[in-house]
PDB file of N, CA, C and O in Angstrom:
ATOM      1  N   MET A   1     -10.515  -1.119  -0.812  1.00  0.00           N
ATOM      2  CA  MET A   1     -10.511  -0.188  -2.103  1.00  0.00           C
ATOM      3  C   MET A   1      -8.712   0.172  -2.556  1.00  0.00           C
ATOM      4  O   MET A   1      -7.752   0.572  -1.897  1.00  0.00           O
ATOM      5  N   ASN A   2      -8.853  -0.110  -3.621  1.00  0.00           N
ATOM      6  CA  ASN A   2      -7.475   0.109  -4.033  1.00  0.00           C
ATOM      7  C   ASN A   2      -6.933   1.514  -4.271  1.00  0.00           C
ATOM      8  O   ASN A   2      -7.692   2.470  -4.106  1.00  0.00           O
ATOM      9  N   LEU A   3      -5.637   1.706  -4.657  1.00  0.00           N
ATOM     10  CA  LEU A   3      -5.066   3.030  -4.560  1.00  0.00           C
ATOM     11  C   LEU A   3      -5.787   3.961  -5.765  1.00  0.00           C
ATOM     12  O   LEU A   3      -5.984   5.158  -5.558  1.00  0.00           O
ATOM     13  N   ASP A   4      -6.111   3.420  -6.850  1.00  0.00           N
ATOM     14  CA  ASP A   4      -6.753   3.930  -8.147  1.00  0.00           C
ATOM     15  C   ASP A   4      -8.454   4.109  -7.732  1.00  0.00           C
ATOM     16  O   ASP A   4      -9.251   4.754  -8.413  1.00  0.00           O
ATOM     17  N   GLU A   5      -8.643   3.691  -7.006  1.00  0.00           N
ATOM     18  CA  GLU A   5     -10.556   3.770  -6.475  1.00  0.00           C
ATOM     19  C   GLU A   5     -10.171   5.132  -5.519  1.00  0.00           C
ATOM     20  O   GLU A   5     -10.734   6.219  -5.645  1.00  0.00           O
ATOM     21  N   GLN A   6      -9.228   4.872  -4.661  1.00  0.00           N
ATOM     22  CA  GLN A   6      -9.117   6.196  -3.451  1.00  0.00           C
ATOM     23  C   GLN A   6      -8.992   7.543  -4.358  1.00  0.00           C
ATOM     24  O   GLN A   6      -9.673   8.543  -4.134  1.00  0.00           O
ATOM     25  N   ILE A   7      -7.980   7.442  -5.475  1.00  0.00           N
ATOM     26  CA  ILE A   7      -7.787   8.451  -6.130  1.00  0.00           C
ATOM     27  C   ILE A   7      -9.146   9.002  -6.843  1.00  0.00           C
ATOM     28  O   ILE A   7      -9.498  10.182  -6.856  1.00  0.00           O
ATOM     29  N   GLU A   8      -9.749   8.045  -7.358  1.00  0.00           N
ATOM     30  CA  GLU A   8     -10.901   8.675  -8.080  1.00  0.00           C
ATOM     31  C   GLU A   8     -11.908   9.047  -7.127  1.00  0.00           C
ATOM     32  O   GLU A   8     -12.717   9.876  -7.544  1.00  0.00           O
ATOM     33  N   ARG A   9     -12.112   8.494  -5.541  1.00  0.00           N
ATOM     34  CA  ARG A   9     -12.910   9.079  -4.941  1.00  0.00           C
ATOM     35  C   ARG A   9     -12.738  10.402  -4.465  1.00  0.00           C
ATOM     36  O   ARG A   9     -13.637  11.218  -4.261  1.00  0.00           O
ATOM     37  N   GLU A  10     -11.459  10.566  -4.293  1.00  0.00           N
ATOM     38  CA  GLU A  10     -11.001  12.136  -4.016  1.00  0.00           C
ATOM     39  C   GLU A  10     -11.229  12.928  -4.892  1.00  0.00           C
ATOM     40  O   GLU A  10     -11.723  14.017  -4.599  1.00  0.00           O
ATOM     41  N   ILE A  11     -10.932  12.596  -6.211  1.00  0.00           N
ATOM     42  CA  ILE A  11     -11.139  13.717  -7.061  1.00  0.00           C
ATOM     43  C   ILE A  11     -12.583  13.797  -7.116  1.00  0.00           C
ATOM     44  O   ILE A  11     -12.985  14.944  -7.311  1.00  0.00           O
ATOM     45  N   ARG A  12     -13.530  12.862  -6.995  1.00  0.00           N
ATOM     46  CA  ARG A  12     -15.071  13.019  -6.993  1.00  0.00           C
ATOM     47  C   ARG A  12     -15.456  14.296  -6.005  1.00  0.00           C
ATOM     48  O   ARG A  12     -16.104  15.286  -6.346  1.00  0.00           O
ATOM     49  N   CYS A  13     -14.878  14.016  -4.659  1.00  0.00           N
ATOM     50  CA  CYS A  13     -15.179  14.843  -3.765  1.00  0.00           C
ATOM     51  C   CYS A  13     -14.717  16.222  -3.843  1.00  0.00           C
ATOM     52  O   CYS A  13     -15.404  17.201  -3.551  1.00  0.00           O
ATOM     53  N   ILE A  14     -13.312  16.244  -4.325  1.00  0.00           N
ATOM     54  CA  ILE A  14     -12.896  17.590  -4.602  1.00  0.00           C
ATOM     55  C   ILE A  14     -14.003  18.331  -5.758  1.00  0.00           C
ATOM     56  O   ILE A  14     -14.307  19.513  -5.602  1.00  0.00           O
ATOM     57  N   GLU A  15     -14.505  17.617  -6.788  1.00  0.00           N
ATOM     58  CA  GLU A  15     -15.348  18.277  -7.660  1.00  0.00           C
ATOM     59  C   GLU A  15     -16.684  18.865  -6.830  1.00  0.00           C
ATOM     60  O   GLU A  15     -17.233  19.962  -6.941  1.00  0.00           O
ATOM     61  N   ASP A  16     -17.006  17.719  -5.950  1.00  0.00           N
ATOM     62  CA  ASP A  16     -18.529  17.913  -5.412  1.00  0.00           C
ATOM     63  C   ASP A  16     -18.419  19.360  -4.571  1.00  0.00           C
ATOM     64  O   ASP A  16     -19.235  20.279  -4.496  1.00  0.00           O
ATOM     65  N   LEU A  17     -17.157  19.212  -3.999  1.00  0.00           N
ATOM     66  CA  LEU A  17     -16.793  20.203  -2.866  1.00  0.00           C
ATOM     67  C   LEU A  17     -16.714  21.779  -3.500  1.00  0.00           C
ATOM     68  O   LEU A  17     -17.257  22.764  -3.001  1.00  0.00           O
ATOM     69  N   ALA A  18     -15.905  21.748  -4.711  1.00  0.00           N
ATOM     70  CA  ALA A  18     -15.835  22.796  -5.567  1.00  0.00           C
ATOM     71  C   ALA A  18     -17.146  23.427  -6.207  1.00  0.00           C
ATOM     72  O   ALA A  18     -17.229  24.612  -6.530  1.00  0.00           O
ATOM     73  N   ASP A  19     -18.142  22.503  -6.346  1.00  0.00           N
ATOM     74  CA  ASP A  19     -19.462  22.785  -6.701  1.00  0.00           C
ATOM     75  C   ASP A  19     -20.366  23.345  -5.899  1.00  0.00           C
ATOM     76  O   ASP A  19     -21.270  24.096  -6.267  1.00  0.00           O
ATOM     77  N   GLU A  20     -20.059  22.868  -4.409  1.00  0.00           N
ATOM     78  CA  GLU A  20     -20.536  23.388  -3.246  1.00  0.00           C
ATOM     79  C   GLU A  20     -20.280  24.705  -2.810  1.00  0.00           C
ATOM     80  O   GLU A  20     -21.166  25.509  -2.517  1.00  0.00           O
ATOM     81  N   ILE A  21     -18.889  24.957  -2.761  1.00  0.00           N
ATOM     82  CA  ILE A  21     -18.575  26.445  -2.489  1.00  0.00           C
ATOM     83  C   ILE A  21     -18.984  27.247  -3.386  1.00  0.00           C
ATOM     84  O   ILE A  21     -19.292  28.357  -2.951  1.00  0.00           O
ATOM     85  N   ARG A  22     -19.134  27.043  -4.802  1.00  0.00           N
ATOM     86  CA  ARG A  22     -19.644  28.132  -5.761  1.00  0.00           C
ATOM     87  C   ARG A  22     -20.961  28.457  -5.288  1.00  0.00           C
ATOM     88  O   ARG A  22     -21.199  29.620  -4.962  1.00  0.00           O
ATOM     89  N   MET A  23     -21.955  27.454  -5.200  1.00  0.00           N
ATOM     90  CA  MET A  23     -23.237  27.448  -4.982  1.00  0.00           C
ATOM     91  C   MET A  23     -23.583  28.535  -3.603  1.00  0.00           C
ATOM     92  O   MET A  23     -24.434  29.424  -3.633  1.00  0.00           O
ATOM     93  N   LEU A  24     -22.579  28.161  -2.275  1.00  0.00           N
ATOM     94  CA  LEU A  24     -22.944  28.558  -1.363  1.00  0.00           C
ATOM     95  C   LEU A  24     -22.407  30.045  -1.418  1.00  0.00           C
ATOM     96  O   LEU A  24     -22.929  30.880  -0.680  1.00  0.00           O
ATOM     97  N   ALA A  25     -21.472  30.368  -2.195  1.00  0.00           N
ATOM     98  CA  ALA A  25     -21.059  31.698  -2.500  1.00  0.00           C
ATOM     99  C   ALA A  25     -21.867  32.583  -3.068  1.00  0.00           C
ATOM    100  O   ALA A  25     -21.957  33.782  -2.801  1.00  0.00           O
ATOM    101  N   ARG A  26     -22.586  31.829  -4.035  1.00  0.00           N
ATOM    102  CA  ARG A  26     -23.837  32.578  -4.780  1.00  0.00           C
ATOM    103  C   ARG A  26     -25.063  32.980  -4.216  1.00  0.00           C
ATOM    104  O   ARG A  26     -25.887  33.783  -4.654  1.00  0.00           O
ATOM    105  N   LYS A  27     -25.072  32.131  -2.908  1.00  0.00           N
ATOM    106  CA  LYS A  27     -26.291  32.166  -1.889  1.00  0.00           C
ATOM    107  C   LYS A  27     -25.918  33.419  -0.480  1.00  0.00           C
ATOM    108  O   LYS A  27     -26.651  33.979   0.336  1.00  0.00           O
ATOM    109  N   GLY A  28     -24.474  33.461  -0.732  1.00  0.00           N
ATOM    110  CA  GLY A  28     -24.150  34.576   0.009  1.00  0.00           C
ATOM    111  C   GLY A  28     -23.847  34.000   1.457  1.00  0.00           C
ATOM    112  O   GLY A  28     -23.736  34.794   2.391  1.00  0.00           O
ATOM    113  N   GLN A  29     -23.710  32.622   1.665  1.00  0.00           N
ATOM    114  CA  GLN A  29     -23.306  31.542   2.825  1.00  0.00           C
ATOM    115  C   GLN A  29     -21.857  31.505   2.911  1.00  0.00           C
ATOM    116  O   GLN A  29     -21.263  30.436   2.768  1.00  0.00           O
ATOM    117  N   ILE A  30     -21.105  32.841   3.185  1.00  0.00           N
ATOM    118  CA  ILE A  30     -19.715  32.875   3.259  1.00  0.00           C
ATOM    119  C   ILE A  30     -19.112  31.809   4.000  1.00  0.00           C
ATOM    120  O   ILE A  30     -18.288  30.979   3.616  1.00  0.00           O
ATOM    121  N   ASN A  31     -19.658  31.963   5.140  1.00  0.00           N
ATOM    122  CA  ASN A  31     -18.897  31.095   6.425  1.00  0.00           C
ATOM    123  C   ASN A  31     -18.996  29.520   6.055  1.00  0.00           C
ATOM    124  O   ASN A  31     -17.983  28.843   6.224  1.00  0.00           O
ATOM    125  N   LEU A  32     -20.149  28.921   5.567  1.00  0.00           N
ATOM    126  CA  LEU A  32     -20.224  27.730   5.106  1.00  0.00           C
ATOM    127  C   LEU A  32     -18.986  27.477   3.948  1.00  0.00           C
ATOM    128  O   LEU A  32     -18.001  26.751   4.088  1.00  0.00           O
ATOM    129  N   ALA A  33     -19.329  28.250   2.845  1.00  0.00           N
ATOM    130  CA  ALA A  33     -18.270  28.208   1.744  1.00  0.00           C
ATOM    131  C   ALA A  33     -16.901  28.170   2.396  1.00  0.00           C
ATOM    132  O   ALA A  33     -16.084  27.416   1.866  1.00  0.00           O
ATOM    133  N   LYS A  34     -16.454  28.979   3.639  1.00  0.00           N
ATOM    134  CA  LYS A  34     -15.437  28.696   3.974  1.00  0.00           C
ATOM    135  C   LYS A  34     -15.028  27.378   4.488  1.00  0.00           C
ATOM    136  O   LYS A  34     -13.850  27.102   4.257  1.00  0.00           O
ATOM    137  N   GLN A  35     -15.651  26.575   5.073  1.00  0.00           N
ATOM    138  CA  GLN A  35     -15.776  25.806   5.952  1.00  0.00           C
ATOM    139  C   GLN A  35     -15.574  24.327   4.760  1.00  0.00           C
ATOM    140  O   GLN A  35     -14.926  23.299   4.956  1.00  0.00           O
ATOM    141  N   ARG A  36     -16.331  24.695   3.631  1.00  0.00           N
ATOM    142  CA  ARG A  36     -15.988  23.733   2.630  1.00  0.00           C
ATOM    143  C   ARG A  36     -14.740  23.712   1.818  1.00  0.00           C
ATOM    144  O   ARG A  36     -14.216  22.769   1.225  1.00  0.00           O
ATOM    145  N   GLU A  37     -14.429  24.784   1.908  1.00  0.00           N
ATOM    146  CA  GLU A  37     -12.914  25.306   1.437  1.00  0.00           C
ATOM    147  C   GLU A  37     -11.825  24.922   2.193  1.00  0.00           C
ATOM    148  O   GLU A  37     -10.720  24.879   1.653  1.00  0.00           O
ATOM    149  N   LEU A  38     -11.999  24.552   3.708  1.00  0.00           N
ATOM    150  CA  LEU A  38     -11.175  23.678   4.255  1.00  0.00           C
ATOM    151  C   LEU A  38     -11.187  22.308   3.917  1.00  0.00           C
ATOM    152  O   LEU A  38     -10.117  21.714   3.787  1.00  0.00           O
ATOM    153  N   ASP A  39     -12.332  21.698   3.748  1.00  0.00           N
ATOM    154  CA  ASP A  39     -12.753  20.422   3.403  1.00  0.00           C
ATOM    155  C   ASP A  39     -11.844  20.023   2.577  1.00  0.00           C
ATOM    156  O   ASP A  39     -11.060  19.098   2.790  1.00  0.00           O
ATOM    157  N   LEU A  40     -11.925  20.963   1.204  1.00  0.00           N
ATOM    158  CA  LEU A  40     -11.651  20.944  -0.067  1.00  0.00           C
ATOM    159  C   LEU A  40      -9.894  20.826   0.009  1.00  0.00           C
ATOM    160  O   LEU A  40      -9.146  19.962  -0.450  1.00  0.00           O
ATOM    161  N   HIS A  41      -9.655  21.847   0.645  1.00  0.00           N
ATOM    162  CA  HIS A  41      -7.980  21.512   0.861  1.00  0.00           C
ATOM    163  C   HIS A  41      -7.499  20.049   1.455  1.00  0.00           C
ATOM    164  O   HIS A  41      -6.626  19.313   0.996  1.00  0.00           O
ATOM    165  N   ASN A  42      -8.198  19.881   2.428  1.00  0.00           N
ATOM    166  CA  ASN A  42      -7.783  18.556   3.001  1.00  0.00           C
ATOM    167  C   ASN A  42      -7.948  17.429   2.375  1.00  0.00           C
ATOM    168  O   ASN A  42      -7.545  16.367   2.848  1.00  0.00           O
ATOM    169  N   SER A  43      -8.639  17.535   1.088  1.00  0.00           N
ATOM    170  CA  SER A  43      -9.089  16.413  -0.153  1.00  0.00           C
ATOM    171  C   SER A  43      -7.975  16.629  -0.691  1.00  0.00           C
ATOM    172  O   SER A  43      -7.319  15.620  -0.947  1.00  0.00           O
ATOM    173  N   LEU A  44      -7.342  18.043  -1.067  1.00  0.00           N
ATOM    174  CA  LEU A  44      -6.388  18.204  -2.017  1.00  0.00           C
ATOM    175  C   LEU A  44      -5.349  17.465  -1.374  1.00  0.00           C
ATOM    176  O   LEU A  44      -4.786  16.672  -2.129  1.00  0.00           O
ATOM    177  N   ASP A  45      -4.884  17.499  -0.062  1.00  0.00           N
ATOM    178  CA  ASP A  45      -3.738  17.098   0.575  1.00  0.00           C
ATOM    179  C   ASP A  45      -3.834  15.467   0.217  1.00  0.00           C
ATOM    180  O   ASP A  45      -2.931  14.767  -0.240  1.00  0.00           O
ATOM    181  N   GLN A  46      -4.839  15.174   0.470  1.00  0.00           N
ATOM    182  CA  GLN A  46      -4.911  13.490   0.521  1.00  0.00           C
ATOM    183  C   GLN A  46      -5.034  12.908  -0.847  1.00  0.00           C
ATOM    184  O   GLN A  46      -4.777  11.717  -1.029  1.00  0.00           O
ATOM    185  N   LEU A  47      -5.403  13.668  -1.790  1.00  0.00           N
ATOM    186  CA  LEU A  47      -5.141  13.289  -3.206  1.00  0.00           C
ATOM    187  C   LEU A  47      -3.558  13.276  -3.571  1.00  0.00           C
ATOM    188  O   LEU A  47      -3.000  12.287  -4.046  1.00  0.00           O
ATOM    189  N   GLU A  48      -2.928  14.469  -3.295  1.00  0.00           N
ATOM    190  CA  GLU A  48      -1.674  14.519  -3.100  1.00  0.00           C
ATOM    191  C   GLU A  48      -0.720  13.241  -2.479  1.00  0.00           C
ATOM    192  O   GLU A  48       0.314  12.755  -2.937  1.00  0.00           O
ATOM    193  N   LYS A  49      -1.450  12.918  -1.318  1.00  0.00           N
ATOM    194  CA  LYS A  49      -0.514  11.500  -0.740  1.00  0.00           C
ATOM    195  C   LYS A  49      -0.975  10.254  -1.503  1.00  0.00           C
ATOM    196  O   LYS A  49      -0.291   9.238  -1.374  1.00  0.00           O
ATOM    197  N   HIS A  50      -2.081  10.224  -2.297  1.00  0.00           N
ATOM    198  CA  HIS A  50      -2.493   9.200  -2.940  1.00  0.00           C
ATOM    199  C   HIS A  50      -1.364   8.897  -4.140  1.00  0.00           C
ATOM    200  O   HIS A  50      -0.763   7.868  -4.445  1.00  0.00           O
ATOM    201  N   HIS A  51      -1.350   9.978  -4.571  1.00  0.00           N
ATOM    202  CA  HIS A  51      -0.432  10.291  -5.931  1.00  0.00           C
ATOM    203  C   HIS A  51       0.853   9.531  -5.514  1.00  0.00           C
ATOM    204  O   HIS A  51       1.244   8.459  -5.977  1.00  0.00           O
ATOM    205  N   ARG A  52       1.428  10.279  -4.563  1.00  0.00           N
ATOM    206  CA  ARG A  52       2.896  10.047  -4.094  1.00  0.00           C
ATOM    207  C   ARG A  52       3.036   8.498  -3.832  1.00  0.00           C
ATOM    208  O   ARG A  52       4.077   7.935  -4.172  1.00  0.00           O
ATOM    209  N   ARG A  53       2.050   7.826  -3.258  1.00  0.00           N
ATOM    210  CA  ARG A  53       1.908   6.404  -3.043  1.00  0.00           C
ATOM    211  C   ARG A  53       2.145   5.662  -4.235  1.00  0.00           C
ATOM    212  O   ARG A  53       3.125   4.938  -4.410  1.00  0.00           O
ATOM    213  N   SER A  54       0.949   5.919  -5.294  1.00  0.00           N
ATOM    214  CA  SER A  54       0.793   5.594  -6.577  1.00  0.00           C
ATOM    215  C   SER A  54       2.282   5.461  -7.095  1.00  0.00           C
ATOM    216  O   SER A  54       2.729   4.374  -7.459  1.00  0.00           O
ATOM    217  N   LYS A  55       3.121   6.780  -7.107  1.00  0.00           N
ATOM    218  CA  LYS A  55       4.081   6.810  -7.775  1.00  0.00           C
ATOM    219  C   LYS A  55       5.623   5.781  -7.110  1.00  0.00           C
ATOM    220  O   LYS A  55       6.687   5.573  -7.694  1.00  0.00           O
ATOM    221  N   LEU A  56       5.228   5.363  -5.865  1.00  0.00           N
ATOM    222  CA  LEU A  56       6.084   4.698  -5.080  1.00  0.00           C
ATOM    223  C   LEU A  56       5.866   3.571  -5.663  1.00  0.00           C
ATOM    224  O   LEU A  56       6.821   3.136  -6.306  1.00  0.00           O
ATOM    225  N   TRP A  57       4.687   2.801  -5.649  1.00  0.00           N
ATOM    226  CA  TRP A  57       4.146   1.851  -6.042  1.00  0.00           C
ATOM    227  C   TRP A  57       4.833   1.287  -7.497  1.00  0.00           C
ATOM    228  O   TRP A  57       5.207   0.133  -7.707  1.00  0.00           O
ATOM    229  N   SER A  58       4.887   2.434  -8.434  1.00  0.00           N
ATOM    230  CA  SER A  58       4.927   2.350  -9.865  1.00  0.00           C
ATOM    231  C   SER A  58       6.979   2.100  -9.693  1.00  0.00           C
ATOM    232  O   SER A  58       7.581   1.092 -10.063  1.00  0.00           O
ATOM    233  N   THR A  59       7.462   3.050  -9.199  1.00  0.00           N
ATOM    234  CA  THR A  59       9.007   2.831  -9.107  1.00  0.00           C
ATOM    235  C   THR A  59       9.450   1.674  -8.731  1.00  0.00           C
ATOM    236  O   THR A  59      10.418   1.206  -9.330  1.00  0.00           O
ATOM    237  N   ALA A  60       8.871   0.986  -7.704  1.00  0.00           N
ATOM    238  CA  ALA A  60       9.123  -0.488  -6.965  1.00  0.00           C
ATOM    239  C   ALA A  60       8.960  -1.494  -7.999  1.00  0.00           C
ATOM    240  O   ALA A  60       9.753  -2.412  -8.211  1.00  0.00           O
ATOM    241  N   ALA A  61       7.642  -1.212  -8.770  1.00  0.00           N
ATOM    242  CA  ALA A  61       7.304  -2.291  -9.730  1.00  0.00           C
ATOM    243  C   ALA A  61       8.239  -2.068 -10.931  1.00  0.00           C
ATOM    244  O   ALA A  61       8.414  -3.041 -11.666  1.00  0.00           O
ATOM    245  N   ASP A  62       8.780  -1.068 -11.187  1.00  0.00           N
ATOM    246  CA  ASP A  62      10.075  -0.802 -12.476  1.00  0.00           C
ATOM    247  C   ASP A  62      11.007  -1.445 -12.127  1.00  0.00           C
ATOM    248  O   ASP A  62      11.535  -2.200 -12.943  1.00  0.00           O
ATOM    249  N   LEU A  63      11.486  -1.347 -10.842  1.00  0.00           N
ATOM    250  CA  LEU A  63      12.945  -1.671 -10.361  1.00  0.00           C
ATOM    251  C   LEU A  63      12.844  -3.161 -10.098  1.00  0.00           C
ATOM    252  O   LEU A  63      13.909  -3.765 -10.226  1.00  0.00           O
ATOM    253  N   LYS A  64      11.741  -3.905  -9.742  1.00  0.00           N
ATOM    254  CA  LYS A  64      11.590  -5.269  -9.864  1.00  0.00           C
ATOM    255  C   LYS A  64      11.745  -5.790 -11.003  1.00  0.00           C
ATOM    256  O   LYS A  64      12.440  -6.781 -11.226  1.00  0.00           O
ATOM    257  N   LEU A  65      11.036  -5.091 -11.906  1.00  0.00           N
ATOM    258  CA  LEU A  65      11.016  -5.945 -13.499  1.00  0.00           C
ATOM    259  C   LEU A  65      12.777  -5.485 -13.691  1.00  0.00           C
ATOM    260  O   LEU A  65      13.272  -6.508 -14.164  1.00  0.00           O
ATOM    261  N   GLN A  66      13.569  -4.749 -13.585  1.00  0.00           N
ATOM    262  CA  GLN A  66      14.714  -4.802 -13.768  1.00  0.00           C
ATOM    263  C   GLN A  66      15.480  -5.505 -13.181  1.00  0.00           C
ATOM    264  O   GLN A  66      16.665  -5.536 -13.512  1.00  0.00           O
ATOM    265  N   GLY A  67      14.896  -6.388 -11.967  1.00  0.00           N
ATOM    266  CA  GLY A  67      16.093  -7.329 -11.463  1.00  0.00           C
ATOM    267  C   GLY A  67      16.276  -6.905  -9.832  1.00  0.00           C
ATOM    268  O   GLY A  67      16.595  -7.663  -8.916  1.00  0.00           O
ATOM    269  N   LYS A  68      15.973  -5.450  -9.756  1.00  0.00           N
ATOM    270  CA  LYS A  68      16.482  -4.795  -8.424  1.00  0.00           C
ATOM    271  C   LYS A  68      15.472  -4.912  -7.475  1.00  0.00           C
ATOM    272  O   LYS A  68      14.592  -4.052  -7.427  1.00  0.00           O
ATOM    273  N   ASN A  69      15.477  -5.778  -6.779  1.00  0.00           N
ATOM    274  CA  ASN A  69      14.363  -5.914  -5.451  1.00  0.00           C
ATOM    275  C   ASN A  69      15.238  -5.698  -4.307  1.00  0.00           C
ATOM    276  O   ASN A  69      15.595  -6.608  -3.558  1.00  0.00           O
ATOM    277  N   ALA A  70      15.567  -4.513  -4.188  1.00  0.00           N
ATOM    278  CA  ALA A  70      16.284  -3.956  -3.101  1.00  0.00           C
ATOM    279  C   ALA A  70      15.331  -3.686  -1.809  1.00  0.00           C
ATOM    280  O   ALA A  70      14.173  -3.324  -2.020  1.00  0.00           O
ATOM    281  N   LYS A  71      15.759  -3.841  -0.586  1.00  0.00           N
ATOM    282  CA  LYS A  71      15.052  -4.241   0.653  1.00  0.00           C
ATOM    283  C   LYS A  71      14.612  -2.417   0.951  1.00  0.00           C
ATOM    284  O   LYS A  71      13.567  -2.039   1.481  1.00  0.00           O
ATOM    285  N   VAL A  72      15.619  -1.613   0.493  1.00  0.00           N
ATOM    286  CA  VAL A  72      15.169  -0.304   0.836  1.00  0.00           C
ATOM    287  C   VAL A  72      13.872   0.187  -0.023  1.00  0.00           C
ATOM    288  O   VAL A  72      13.059   0.895   0.572  1.00  0.00           O
ATOM    289  N   VAL A  73      13.642  -0.132  -1.328  1.00  0.00           N
ATOM    290  CA  VAL A  73      12.477  -0.087  -1.999  1.00  0.00           C
ATOM    291  C   VAL A  73      11.176  -0.688  -1.269  1.00  0.00           C
ATOM    292  O   VAL A  73      10.085  -0.118  -1.272  1.00  0.00           O
ATOM    293  N   LYS A  74      11.393  -1.696  -0.755  1.00  0.00           N
ATOM    294  CA  LYS A  74      10.488  -2.696  -0.337  1.00  0.00           C
ATOM    295  C   LYS A  74       9.989  -1.802   0.951  1.00  0.00           C
ATOM    296  O   LYS A  74       8.794  -1.664   1.213  1.00  0.00           O
ATOM    297  N   LYS A  75      10.914  -1.289   1.624  1.00  0.00           N
ATOM    298  CA  LYS A  75      10.320  -0.850   2.658  1.00  0.00           C
ATOM    299  C   LYS A  75       9.592   0.715   2.725  1.00  0.00           C
ATOM    300  O   LYS A  75       8.679   1.137   3.436  1.00  0.00           O
ATOM    301  N   VAL A  76      10.296   1.276   1.816  1.00  0.00           N
ATOM    302  CA  VAL A  76       9.762   2.481   1.182  1.00  0.00           C
ATOM    303  C   VAL A  76       8.265   2.367   0.932  1.00  0.00           C
ATOM    304  O   VAL A  76       7.467   3.152   1.444  1.00  0.00           O
ATOM    305  N   VAL A  77       7.879   1.297   0.073  1.00  0.00           N
ATOM    306  CA  VAL A  77       6.588   0.881  -0.337  1.00  0.00           C
ATOM    307  C   VAL A  77       5.731   0.430   0.794  1.00  0.00           C
ATOM    308  O   VAL A  77       4.558   0.801   0.797  1.00  0.00           O
ATOM    309  N   GLU A  78       6.123  -0.237   1.641  1.00  0.00           N
ATOM    310  CA  GLU A  78       5.375  -0.694   2.541  1.00  0.00           C
ATOM    311  C   GLU A  78       5.243   0.476   3.405  1.00  0.00           C
ATOM    312  O   GLU A  78       4.176   0.535   4.017  1.00  0.00           O
ATOM    313  N   MET A  79       6.096   1.437   3.599  1.00  0.00           N
ATOM    314  CA  MET A  79       5.576   2.693   4.613  1.00  0.00           C
ATOM    315  C   MET A  79       4.599   3.682   4.013  1.00  0.00           C
ATOM    316  O   MET A  79       3.836   4.437   4.615  1.00  0.00           O
ATOM    317  N   ALA A  80       4.775   3.526   2.676  1.00  0.00           N
ATOM    318  CA  ALA A  80       3.563   4.230   2.041  1.00  0.00           C
ATOM    319  C   ALA A  80       2.106   3.894   1.744  1.00  0.00           C
ATOM    320  O   ALA A  80       1.258   4.571   1.162  1.00  0.00           O
ATOM    321  N   ARG A  81       2.018   2.578   2.336  1.00  0.00           N
ATOM    322  CA  ARG A  81       0.631   1.870   2.391  1.00  0.00           C
ATOM    323  C   ARG A  81      -0.307   2.674   3.368  1.00  0.00           C
ATOM    324  O   ARG A  81      -1.461   2.295   3.568  1.00  0.00           O
TER     325      ARG A  81
END
């Protein structure tokens, strides 16, 4: 699964969790809603990581197009995988 697919999957997960939290809150199942809220925060953290990785890949690609193929950039991009 590529990075864009991972981002889309995480966004769908966040949307589903938000819907479920609303549904559980309306039903009065507050404890379950709180558990889903923790899952939502974890998904948001993952989404943030995916966006950072995407930005690193974009920066490395831009630098490479400019002819700046620095080892530091390559290392950072490899670490982001």
